[in-house]
N, C-alpha and C positions, 0 to 999 in steps of 0.2 A: 504495500500498499504506500510506502515511503516514496515509490518512484512516480506516486500520481499525485496530481495535486488535489489538496483539501481545502475548500472553503469552508467557514462557518460563518453564519448569521447568527445575528440575537436580536431578537423582537421583545422589548421590555414592555408590555402591556400592563392595563388599569387591573385587569383579573392574571393574567398569564404571563408568564416568562417562559419564551422558546428559546431555545438552544438548536440548530439545525444543522449538521455535517453533510455538505454535498461533495461528492468524488467524481473529479473530470475525469472520465476515462476514453480515448479514442475520439475525444471531440464532444461525447456528450456526457450530460450530467446525472448521478444516480445519488439519491438520497439516501445514507446510508447510516446516519443516526439523527433522532430524534429525542429533545429532552427537553421536560416542560414543568414547570413549578409554579405553586400559587403563588402570585404577585402582591409582595406586600411591602406599605413603603410609598405607594404608586396611587394619586386619585386625579382622577380624571386627566389621564394621560401625563402626570408632572408629578416628578419626584419629590415626596413630604418629608421623607426617613431614608436617609443614606444608608445606615447598618441594615434597616431592615430589607430595603431591596438588593443590597449586597449578599446575603441569603439567598434571598429569591432567587439571583442569578448563577449564585456558585452551587445551588441544588438543582437547577435547570440544566447547568454545564456539566455536573457530573452526572446526572442520567445519562445525557449522550455519549459521556465519555466512557461509562461502563457499556453502552450498548456495543461500542466500535472495539472500545478495545484500545485507543490512543490518548494522547494527553494533548488538551486543546493549550495554547497558548498565544493565538491571536483571534481575533471576530471583528466582523465586519458588523457593524451597529446601527439600526435603523434610528429615524431622529423623525419626530412629525411633533404637533400642535400649535396652537393657535398663536405662537410668537415665529411662526415661520412665516417670511413674505418674499416675493419676487419683484425683480425688480430690472428692467432693461439697459442692458449699455453694448456701448460700440467704441471697440479698438482697432486701431490701425498701425502696422509698421510695413518696415520698407524688408523686401527679401534680401536676407545677409549673404545666400552664397554668391559666388561670382560667375556661375551659369545659371544663374536667377531659377535654380529649381527650388522647389519649396519643399522642405522638410521638417524635420520634427521638431527642432531648435525654434523654427520661425512659427510654427503652431502655438509652443509654449508662450514665445513672448506675445503674439496678439493676445492669447490669452489673459495674460499677466495685464495686458495693455487695457483689457476690458475690464480687469479687477480695479482699476482707480476709479473708485466712484465715491462722492460725498456719503460718508456714513455716521450716526449719532454714537457717542460714545461706548453707548451701552450694547450696541450691535454687532455683530461679525458676520464675515463671508464664511457660509458654509460652503459652497460649490459655485461652479460656472458651467452653465449648460449651454452649448454653442447651437443657435438657431439655422444659421446658413454661415457660411464662408463668402468673401467675395474678393475675387484674383482679377486686377486692372477693372474694379467697375464688372465683370461678369457675376450676377447674382445666382443664387440657388445651388452653391457649390455645399455637397456635403462632407466630402473629404479633400482638400486642395494638396494631398501629399502626391509630390512628382511632378505637378503641374508648371507649368514656366510662366512668371511671372515680377512684376515688380513691386505691385502693391497688395498685401494682405490686409483684408479686413474682415471681423466675424462683427454677427450682430447674435449676441447671446443673450441668455437671463440670469442673472445674479441671486442665486437663494443666499438669505441672509437668517440671523434668529438671534435671539438675545444672549447674550455672553453667560446669562447665569445659567440659561436652560441646558446650553451646549456645554459648558465645563461642568456643571453637576453630573451630566448626562456621563461624560468621560471619567470623571472622579469615582463614581461606582462601577463602572467595568475596571477600573486601573485596580481598585480597591478589591476586587473579587479575582486580584493575581492574574489579569488579563491584559490584552495590550489592545490599542484600539487600531485596525488596520484602516480602516476608514468610515466615516461617517456618513450612512446613504439616506436622502430622503425617502421617505415609505412611499411617497408618492410615486415616485418616478418606479421603484423597485417593483411595487404592485402593478403598474402600468406594464411594465416588462414583461412581465407573466399575464394581467389580462386580459390586454387589450391587443387587436392585431393591427397590423401598420395600416389598414387601411380606416378600423376606426378612430383610430388618433388622427388620420388625415381629414377623414370628414368630420369630425367633432364627437367626443363623447364624456358623457359625465362619469366618474370612476369612486364609488362610495364605499368607504371603507367603516361598517358599522362595528365597533368598538365596544366593550365594556362602558367603558367611563365617558368616553368620546366618540365623536363621529368627523372624519375627514372627508372632506369634497376634493376632487382635484379634477380641472378641466383641462382636456387634452384636445387641443384643435391645431389644425395645418401640420399635424406632426409632431407638435409639441406641447409639452407644459404650460398651458396657458395662463393658470390661476390656479391658486388653493387657499383651502379654509376650513378651519376646525369649528364644530361646533359642540360645547360640552354637555352632550346627552346620548345615552348608549344602553347597550343592555341591562346597567344596574338600576336602569329607571324602571323598566319591566318589572326587575326581581322586587325593587322597592312596592311598587303597585299590589306584586301579587302578595305579598307580607303582608301589608294593608288590609287587603279585600279579604284574604282568609286568618287574618290575626294571628299570625304564626311569625318566627323567627325569620332572620334574612339567609341564614345559611339554609334553612329547610323549605324557605321559597324558592332557592337557587337550584336546589336538587329537583323541587318539583318541577319551577319551568323547564329545566334539562332534559327530565324524563318524558313528563307529560303536556308540555307547552304545545299551542296551535294556536299563530297570530290571526287565523280567519274562522270565523265561528261556521262557516259552510262547509267546511273542511275538519271540525271538529266532531269527536264522537261522544254520545251519550252513555254509550256501555263502558267507556276507558274511565274507571272510577278509582278514586285515591285516598287513604286517610289522613286527616292532618291534626296534631296536637295543638289546640288554642291555648293561645300564648296565656299564661298566670291561671294557668288551669292543665292537670293531666285527662281531662276530657276529648276524646276523638270525633273528629266531625268527618262525612264522608262528602265529597265534591266529585262532580264528573270533567273530563276534560273540556265539556260546553261552559261548565261555570267560569272554569280557567281562562279559557278564549273571550269571555265575555269583559275580564278584565284586560288581558294582553293586546287585544285588537285595538281598542281605542288609543292606547299608549304607544303602538307601533304606526299606527295612522299618523299621529301626532309627529313622528321621528319624520316621517316622509314629507310632512307637509311643513316641514320645519328646514329639510333638504331642499324640497322645491322652493321655498323662498330664499334661501341662502343662492341658490344657482340662479334666480331671478335676480337677485343683487349684486351679485359680481356679472350680470350683463351677458348671460349664456344661454337664452331660454331656446327651444326648439332646436338643440343640435342634432344633428340628421343619425348619430351612432347611438341616441335614447342615453340609458343607463347602466352599468356594470355596476352589480354590487358583490360585497366581499365583509371578509370580517367575521368573526364569531357567532354575531347575534344575526346573521342571515340564514345560518342554515337550520333554524328555526322552522318549521312546519309551516306553510300559511304563507310566511312574510312575503314571497314573491308575489303570491296573489293580491296580497294589500299593497304592496310596492306598484303592481300593475293598475290598481283601480287609482290610487292618491296621485300619478305621476302624469297617468295618461298619455305614456309611450311605449315603446318598445323599453324592455326592462329584461336582462339575464343575472343569473348568477355564476361570477366564476370560482372554478376548483382549481388547484394545482394537480395535474396529470402526473402525478408520481405513487406508488406506493407508499404506503405510509403515512401520507398527508394528504389524502383526499378529503379535505375539509375547507371552508374557507377561511377558517380562522388561521391557516398557515399560509396563505396568498402573500403576506408582506416577506416574511421571513425566506420562503423560497423565493421571492421576486429577487431580494438581495442576493441570493447564488445566482441566478441568472444575471441579474445586472453584471455582476463581478467577473462572472467570467466572460461574458461577451468584452468586456475590459479588459480582461487578460489576454484574449485571444487575438483581440485587435493589436496591442500593443507588441505582443511578443511576434505576431505575422510581419511588423515593421521594423522590428529587432530593437527598437528603442526602450524595452522594459522588460527586467529579468523578472522571472516568476520568484525565483526564490525569494524576492524581497517584498513581494505582496501576503503570501500567505505559504505555509508549510504544514506538513503533516508528521508533527513532530513524535518522536520515542520517547521526549527527555526533554527539560527546561533548556536544554540547550540551545534550541531554536531562538531564545530570545539573545544569542550574542550576535546574532545577522545585524549586520549594521545596514540601517534603515536612515529615511530622512525623516524630519519633524513629522506630527501629526498632521497640522494643517498645509505643509507642502504635500504631503499623501494625498489629501483631500483635494485640494486644488488640481493634482494632478488626475485624480482620479475623475472630477465631474468635466474636465477638461476632455475627456475623451468620449464624452456621451455624445451623439449628433442623434 
């Protein structure tokens, strides 16, 4: 296994922390290890307790390590939240080679030029996503390497985030005795897995409905055009169940996972369960229909809020419709409610890999696909050594490999995403 490339993704969510190990063999990805742990110290997608979050990360990583029998030293970490912002930028440089052939160095310099923007002191650049390159005024170029020109330009999207959010995320991972190989915007990672090239081109809304927050990403004309996070998710459904059935939150969560149905029309009267009422030892019997009467209004409200946010972003009536992912959308009946509320084409994206065929794994698997595409492109062009990205270590010796600074790696990482 040590001769192959190992990519490890870390998805730190509100309800679960997931570590996924992907192995690249002969140009294809195999998911060989999955670790999951209850998420402690996270509220609505934000870190509120570092020590608890470290314990959750360590537990998820240990689980994945035991499954595969290797030791993980580096991870690619997903980042999201309402502090993420997108900003357009433009970079221009003169081609440096005497023969005017555009090379890796020219692309790095033009990306660096695009990074020169005015930012408030509390914000930091996470990455640069090129939308298109221009060579001597010629537009629509995806990869200018090898072309001849004098002037190289890039139109790019700068991804920024709050310094506190970024540094706290890095800190909890490093306190878990792991190195951050790169920060990956979850919306980009999920889009890599969930959306086709055509869907990105014609315009599609990618919605990740998690436990504590819902992330909306608009893809249009092949690029990530806008992103937003609303602080509502599956936990609100669980809270409604706890209040409606007068039971504890953890019991309500188990009931939701086992018997939950978001559509009244799809629920069954013969599916019954007993619940211990709060403040007494008395059990009361309920049916799935009773549960659906509680769940359907809240799920409907979530999609109404999603629709309103997409409208606020200015992207109504996109031809690609909506693509749903995240743990909450795996509940039966969610698709039917979404189609009714959104009044357009809606589908649920699920990773097509053994062991992770669940919408809750879309972001984690998407990070691996995103990194693999980056590794393949850089290696093909001879400008990047795979061993400096990630390695399948059998011991902590891998930490001795020399690597550039984190922000430089993140900058280089995003600069390759077309």
